[in-house]
C-alpha positions, 0 to 999 in steps of 0.5 A, a space after each residue: 532477491 533471495 527467498 531464504 531470508 524472508 522465510 527465516 524472518 517469517 518463521 522468527 515472527 511466527 515463533 514470537 507470535 506463538 509465544 505471545 499466544 497469537 498462533 493464528 497470526 503466526 500461521 497467517 504470517 507464514 502462509 502469506 510469506 509462502 504465498 508471495 514467494 511461491 507466486 513471485 508476488 510483486 508488491 506495490 505500495 501506493 502512498 499519498 495524501 488524502 484526496 490526491 487520487 490514490 484509489 482512482 489510480 489503482 482502479 485505473 491500473 486494474 481496469 475495474 472500479 474496485 475502490 470507492 472514490 470521491 471528493 471526500 476522503 476515502 481510504 480509511 484502511 489498508 486495502 490489499 488487492 490481488 488477482 483472483 478468478 472471482 470477486 472476493 472481499 475479506 477482512 484479515 484480522 490481526 489474529 489471523 481470522 478471515 471475515 467475508 465482507 459484503 460490498 457495503 461493508 467493504 465500502 464502509 471500511 475502505 472509505 473510513 466510515 467504519 474502523 477495524 484492525 487488520 487488512 482489507 483484502 480484495 481481488 480483481 479479475 482483469 488482465 491489465 496487470 500481471 497476475 503476480 502483482 499485489 496493490 496496496 492502498 493506504 490511508 492518506 499520509 495526513 493521518 501520519 500517526 496512524 500510518 507510522 503505527 501501521 509501519 511499526 506494527 509491520 502492516 506495510 511490509 515488504 514492498 517491491 515498489 513504492 508509488 507516491 501519488 502527488 497533487 501537482 498543485 501542492 507537490 511534496 508537503 512536509 508530511 509526504 516527505 516525512 512519511 516517504 522517509 519512514 516508508 523507505 526505511 521500512 522497506 529496506 531503502 531503494 536498490 536493485 538487489 534489496 529494498 524497493 523501487 520508487 515511482 512518482 505519479 503526479 496527479 492534476 497536472 492539467 490544473 497547472 499552467 503550461 509554463 509552470 509545469 517545468 517548475 513543478 518537475 524541478 522542485 520535485 527533483 530537488 526535494 527527492 534528490 535531497 531525501 534519497 
């Protein structure tokens, strides 16, 4: 993937932000773009409906219980995770301000008990994933208006990989298909040279009878083929 267009786009966005009196936000855009390019960051965006196991999947991938999980809806904010030498929890405000978070406040924001504009940022220190990987947990797609607002404001940009987490007992709802369509447009579609790769994780497959699992797989293939 060419790096020059990303820098040019970041500079244009920073210029617009500066004209709007949001110089700090412009600097944050440039710094984030340079950081991703310098580190060859692989950005992985995890999407799915509430209670489908997105946070549990991310915890399993990084080998640490960083994100809160439970039977009640959890992810209430965009949570970005990347590798770090020490555990760190921060809230990056839309104007570029960075606020340190206690474990309690991080959990409140991640669970949706507290709302705040911006991105919740956290680190993991394990070695189960390459240090260049960056995982992004999103609010459940049941909150479709909030997610589309995030897309329109560019808060879910630049994913190299989209991971769609589905529940095998109710795979691919209309809201999931609709948001997946919007997300693919936002990241530039699918492809090797530009756009993103799509991975589908099917959770709770153990709740589906053995003789019905192929039916679930066939249904997913048909729906995704029609969309893609």
